[in-house]
C-alpha positions in Angstrom: -155.2 80.0 -112.0 -152.6 79.4 -109.3 -150.1 76.7 -110.0 -147.6 75.1 -107.7 -144.2 73.6 -108.6 -142.5 71.3 -106.1 -140.1 68.3 -106.1 -142.6 66.2 -104.2 -145.2 66.7 -107.0 -142.7 65.4 -109.6 -142.3 62.1 -107.8 -142.9 59.3 -110.4 -144.9 57.1 -108.0 -147.2 59.9 -107.0 -147.7 60.9 -110.6 -148.5 57.2 -111.5 -151.0 57.0 -108.6 -152.7 60.3 -109.6 -152.9 59.0 -113.2 -154.4 55.7 -112.2 -157.0 57.4 -110.0 -157.9 59.9 -112.7 -158.4 57.4 -115.5 -161.7 56.7 -117.1 -163.5 60.0 -116.2 -162.5 59.9 -112.5 -160.5 62.7 -110.9 -157.8 62.8 -108.2 -155.9 65.7 -106.6 -153.5 66.3 -103.8 -155.3 68.1 -101.0 -154.6 70.0 -97.8 -151.3 70.5 -96.1 -149.0 69.6 -99.0 -150.7 72.3 -101.2 -150.9 74.8 -98.4 -147.3 74.5 -97.3 -146.0 74.6 -100.8 -147.8 77.9 -101.4 -146.4 79.2 -98.1 -142.8 77.9 -98.9 -143.0 75.5 -95.9 -141.7 71.9 -95.7 -144.1 69.2 -96.9 -144.2 66.0 -94.9 -147.5 64.2 -95.5 -149.2 64.0 -98.9 -153.0 63.4 -98.9 -155.1 62.7 -102.0 -158.8 63.3 -102.7 -160.5 61.3 -105.4 -163.8 60.6 -107.0 -163.1 56.8 -107.0 -164.9 54.8 -104.3 -162.7 53.1 -101.7 -162.9 49.6 -103.3 -162.0 51.1 -106.7 -159.2 53.0 -105.1 -157.7 49.8 -103.8 -158.2 48.0 -107.1 -156.4 50.8 -109.1 -153.6 51.2 -106.6 -152.9 47.4 -106.6 -153.1 47.3 -110.4 -150.0 49.6 -110.6 -148.1 47.5 -108.1 -148.8 49.5 -104.9 -149.9 48.3 -101.5 -153.4 49.5 -100.4 -154.4 49.3 -96.7 -158.1 50.1 -95.7 -157.2 52.2 -92.7 -160.4 54.1 -92.6 -162.6 52.6 -95.3 -165.9 53.5 -93.6 -164.9 57.2 -94.0 -163.5 56.6 -97.5 -159.8 56.5 -96.6 -157.3 54.1 -98.1 -153.6 54.3 -97.2 -151.5 53.6 -100.3 -147.9 52.7 -99.5 -145.2 53.3 -102.1 -141.5 53.0 -101.5 -142.2 53.1 -97.8 -144.1 56.3 -98.0 -147.9 56.4 -97.1 -150.4 58.4 -99.2 -153.8 58.8 -97.6 -156.4 58.6 -100.4 -159.9 59.6 -99.5 -163.1 59.6 -101.6 -164.9 62.9 -101.9 -167.6 63.0 -99.3 -170.3 65.0 -97.5 -171.2 64.8 -93.8 -174.8 63.6 -93.3 -174.6 63.3 -89.5 -172.3 64.7 -86.8 -172.2 64.7 -83.0 -169.2 67.0 -82.3 -166.7 64.1 -82.3 -167.6 61.7 -85.2 -169.3 62.1 -88.5 -171.3 59.8 -90.8 -170.4 60.5 -94.4 -171.8 59.8 -97.8 -169.5 59.5 -100.8 -169.9 61.8 -103.8 -168.2 63.5 -106.8 -168.8 67.1 -105.8 -165.5 68.9 -105.2 -167.4 72.0 -103.8 -169.2 69.9 -101.2 -166.0 68.1 -100.3 -164.3 71.5 -99.8 -167.1 73.0 -97.7 -167.1 70.1 -95.2 -163.4 70.9 -94.3 -162.4 73.2 -91.4 -160.3 76.1 -92.7 -160.0 77.7 -96.1 -156.2 77.2 -96.2 -156.8 73.4 -95.8 -159.3 73.1 -98.6 -156.9 73.5 -101.5 -156.5 70.9 -104.2 -153.7 70.5 -106.8 -153.8 68.2 -109.8 -150.9 66.3 -111.3 -149.7 69.4 -113.2 -149.8 71.6 -110.1 -152.9 73.6 -111.0 -154.7 74.6 -107.8 -158.4 74.2 -107.3 -159.5 76.8 -104.8 -163.3 76.8 -104.1 -163.4 78.6 -100.8 -160.8 81.5 -101.0 -157.9 79.7 -99.4 -155.2 81.2 -101.7 -156.2 84.7 -100.8 -156.3 83.9 -97.1 -152.8 82.4 -97.3 -151.6 85.7 -99.0 -153.1 87.7 -96.1 -152.0 85.4 -93.3 -155.7 84.9 -92.5 -157.0 81.8 -90.7 -160.7 81.5 -91.5 -163.3 78.8 -91.0 -165.2 77.7 -94.1 -168.7 78.9 -94.0 -170.3 79.4 -90.5 -167.6 79.0 -87.8 -170.1 77.8 -85.2 -171.4 75.1 -87.4 -167.9 73.9 -88.2 -167.2 73.6 -84.5 -170.5 71.8 -83.8 -169.4 69.2 -86.4 -166.2 68.6 -84.5 -165.3 70.2 -81.2 -161.6 69.5 -81.8 -161.7 72.4 -84.3 -161.6 74.8 -81.4 -158.0 73.7 -80.7 -157.2 73.3 -84.3 -158.2 77.0 -84.8 -155.6 78.1 -82.3 -153.0 75.5 -83.5 -153.2 76.6 -87.1 -153.2 80.2 -86.1 -150.0 79.6 -84.2 -148.4 78.1 -87.2 -149.9 80.0 -90.1 -151.8 83.1 -88.9 -150.8 86.7 -88.6 -152.4 89.7 -87.0 -155.7 88.9 -85.2 -157.6 85.7 -85.5 -160.9 85.8 -87.4 -163.6 87.6 -85.3 -166.4 85.1 -86.1 -164.0 82.2 -85.2 -163.2 83.8 -81.8 -166.9 84.4 -81.0 -167.8 80.8 -81.9 -164.9 79.5 -79.8 -166.0 81.6 -76.8 -169.5 80.3 -77.1 -168.7 76.7 -77.6 -165.5 76.2 -75.6 -167.1 73.9 -73.0 -167.5 71.4 -75.7 -163.8 70.7 -75.3 -164.6 68.6 -72.3 -166.3 66.1 -74.5 -163.1 65.3 -76.3 -160.7 62.4 -75.5 -157.6 63.4 -73.5 -155.4 62.0 -76.3 -156.9 64.3 -78.9 -156.7 67.4 -76.7 -153.0 66.8 -75.8 -152.1 65.9 -79.3 -153.4 69.3 -80.5 -151.8 71.2 -77.6 -148.5 69.6 -78.1 -148.5 70.6 -81.8 -149.6 74.2 -80.9 -146.8 74.5 -78.3 -144.3 73.3 -80.9 -145.0 76.2 -83.2 -142.2 78.7 -83.9 -144.0 81.2 -81.7 -147.2 80.1 -79.9 -147.5 83.1 -77.7 -150.2 85.0 -79.7 -152.3 81.8 -80.0 -152.0 81.2 -76.3 -153.0 84.8 -75.6 -156.2 84.3 -77.7 -156.8 81.0 -76.0 -156.7 82.7 -72.7 -158.9 85.6 -73.9 -161.6 83.1 -75.0 -161.0 81.0 -71.8 -160.5 77.9 -74.0 -157.1 77.6 -72.3 -158.7 77.4 -68.9 -160.9 74.5 -70.1 -157.9 72.4 -71.3 -155.2 73.7 -68.9 -156.9 75.0 -65.8 -153.5 74.9 -64.1 -152.5 77.9 -66.2 -155.4 80.2 -65.2 -153.8 81.8 -62.1 -150.2 81.1 -63.1 -150.4 83.0 -66.4 -148.7 82.7 -69.8 -146.5 85.8 -69.7 -143.2 83.8 -69.5 -143.9 82.3 -72.9 -142.8 85.6 -74.6 -139.4 85.6 -72.9 -138.9 81.9 -73.5 -139.5 82.2 -77.2 -137.2 85.2 -77.4 -134.5 83.3 -75.6 -134.9 80.3 -78.0 -134.5 82.5 -81.0 -131.5 84.4 -79.5 -129.7 81.3 -78.3 -130.6 78.8 -81.1 -132.7 76.5 -78.9 -135.1 74.3 -80.8 -138.8 74.9 -80.0 -139.6 72.5 -77.1 -143.3 71.9 -76.4 -142.7 70.4 -73.0 -140.5 73.3 -71.9 -143.2 75.7 -73.1 -145.8 73.8 -71.1 -143.6 74.2 -68.0 -143.5 78.0 -68.6 -147.3 78.3 -68.3 -148.0 76.0 -65.4 -147.0 76.2 -61.7 -144.2 73.9 -60.5 -146.5 72.0 -58.2 -145.9 68.2 -58.1 -149.5 67.4 -57.1 -151.2 69.6 -59.7 -148.8 68.5 -62.5 -149.3 64.9 -61.5 -153.1 65.4 -62.0 -152.4 67.2 -65.3 -150.4 64.3 -66.5 -153.1 61.9 -65.6 -155.9 64.0 -67.0 -154.2 64.5 -70.4 -152.7 61.0 -70.5 -149.2 62.2 -71.1 -146.7 59.6 -72.2 -144.6 58.2 -69.4 -141.5 60.1 -70.6 -143.5 63.4 -70.8 -145.0 62.8 -67.3 -141.6 62.0 -65.8 -140.0 65.1 -67.3 -142.9 67.4 -66.1 -142.7 66.0 -62.6 -138.9 66.2 -62.6 -139.3 69.9 -63.3 -141.9 70.3 -60.6 -139.7 68.7 -58.0 -136.4 70.5 -59.0 -135.6 73.5 -56.7 -134.9 76.9 -58.3 -131.3 77.5 -59.3 -129.3 78.9 -56.3 -128.3 82.5 -56.5 -124.6 81.5 -56.0 -123.2 78.1 -56.8 -119.7 76.9 -57.6 -118.9 74.7 -60.6 -117.9 71.9 -58.2 -121.2 72.1 -56.3 -123.2 72.2 -59.5 -121.4 69.1 -61.0 -122.0 67.2 -57.7 -125.7 68.2 -57.8 -126.0 67.0 -61.4 -124.2 63.7 -60.5 -126.8 62.8 -57.9 -129.8 64.7 -59.3 -132.0 64.9 -62.5 -129.9 66.5 -65.2 -132.9 67.1 -67.5 -134.9 68.7 -64.8 -131.9 71.0 -63.9 -131.6 72.0 -67.6 -135.3 72.7 -67.8 -135.3 74.9 -64.7 -132.1 76.7 -65.8 -133.5 77.5 -69.2 -136.7 78.9 -67.8 -134.8 81.0 -65.3 -132.4 82.2 -67.9 -135.2 83.2 -70.3 -136.9 85.1 -67.4 -133.7 86.9 -66.5 -132.9 87.7 -70.1 -136.3 89.3 -70.5 -135.5 91.7 -67.7 -132.2 92.9 -69.2 -132.5 96.6 -69.8 -135.0 97.1 -67.0 -133.0 95.5 -64.1 -129.3 96.2 -63.7 -128.8 92.9 -61.8 -130.4 90.9 -64.6 -127.3 91.0 -66.9 -125.1 89.5 -64.2 -127.7 86.8 -63.5 -127.9 86.0 -67.2 -124.1 85.5 -67.4 -124.1 83.2 -64.3 -127.1 81.2 -65.5 -125.6 80.9 -69.0 -122.4 79.4 -67.6 -124.3 77.0 -65.4 -126.5 75.9 -68.3 -123.5 75.2 -70.5 -122.0 73.0 -67.8 -125.4 71.2 -67.3 -125.9 70.6 -71.0 -122.5 69.1 -71.5 -122.3 67.2 -68.2 -121.5 63.5 -68.5 -121.6 61.6 -65.2 -118.0 60.3 -64.5 -117.5 56.6 -63.7 -117.2 55.8 -60.0 -113.7 54.3 -59.7 -114.4 51.6 -57.1 -116.9 48.7 -57.0 -118.5 46.6 -54.3 -115.8 44.0 -54.8 -113.1 46.4 -53.7 -115.1 47.2 -50.6 -115.7 43.6 -49.8 -111.9 43.2 -49.7 -111.9 45.9 -47.1 -114.2 43.7 -44.9 -117.6 44.9 -46.0 -120.2 42.2 -46.3 -122.8 42.2 -49.0 -126.1 43.8 -48.0 -127.6 47.2 -47.3 -124.6 48.5 -45.5 -122.4 47.9 -48.6 -124.8 50.1 -50.6 -124.8 52.8 -47.9 -121.0 52.8 -47.9 -120.8 53.2 -51.6 -123.3 56.1 -51.4 -121.1 57.7 -48.7 -118.0 57.4 -50.7 -119.7 58.8 -53.8 -120.5 61.9 -51.8 -116.9 62.3 -50.7 -115.8 61.7 -54.3 -118.2 64.3 -55.7 -117.2 66.9 -53.1 -113.6 66.4 -54.2 -114.6 67.4 -57.7 -114.5 63.7 -58.7 -110.7 63.9 -58.3 -110.0 61.1 -55.7 -108.6 57.9 -57.0 -109.8 54.4 -56.2 -107.0 53.9 -53.7 -107.7 57.2 -52.0 -111.4 56.4 -51.8 -110.7 52.9 -50.4 -108.4 54.5 -47.8 -111.4 56.6 -46.7 -113.8 53.6 -46.5 -114.7 52.3 -43.1 -113.6 48.7 -42.2 -115.5 46.2 -40.2 -113.1 47.1 -37.3 -114.0 50.8 -37.7 -117.7 49.9 -37.4 -117.1 47.9 -34.2 
């Protein structure tokens, strides 16, 4: 039998909770991602528990050992137990009795095999008891060893139970799969991909964001394109293509950039403000995500030649984040051509220098205020704002070197305007 050993499993509170839920002939085991990631030597963040106790009994037993129990999904058997500020999702073993592709009606039970078989992928249906002994009822351990992502049972049936599993198939492949995705899974995804239109925008974007944040999502995106699932959720990418993802991931790895889901999204969609505005609306992006995407769409490509002074002036008046995004994508594209194009190496060097300036740029403080201009005869109102903007342009063109007195000397007076 496979056994895991991990610091998180030795936690006294977790051990106490597992013991309380396993008392009197009941059973409780850690399930899913914590077991999977430990076997794969990956970080563990969330710890979920499966138990034979019914939800009300789960609450009673958790509270009996001094823990807070919140009925976050009691109709589906889920109780969130909070200990030392850490949540544990505890769910009663269950079986689906009715599904519509988005929601399921469940019945509770005590059958670990039935509970495993209702889950999505074999690598997610692994259970570990308090000692770390792993219960594997669907071949998940062998699939982890082979880097194989496989639906449990019939792939088409699993997808019909929940259409989101199409995106989860590609997301988990991006994070945990190697080689080629399961053939049955690919065929099922291809047949059922239109079911993605039935899902809420929030669920779709949540899965896509996680997929794009994988260390290297390029192979998963390739298979999404091959099955045309990508066209369903991101039609903007269809004619634009996903080829630049490879160069971006290579640049990230070479330059130590953190994986950035939004930047990767920008790499596979056209910089078209109207289309990306519609994308933001359709997928219900957060305001910050929408603004960053539209900033990228409205930012012009980096000029072939640009002095440091001109760049800093542009950053002062423009969108620094958008400039950084466009520069990173341009740099990744140029770097991918090194070895094929003699001019690419020179462009990489120039773009690298500009990116360093952009990343470290801090807007300097404008040395004069409206009060100083009022003393020069400027009245409050629109003209005052216009004069400040004019002087800021002069200041930026000087490389931000002009002093307050020098700027005031360049300001127009009421007499000048007459």
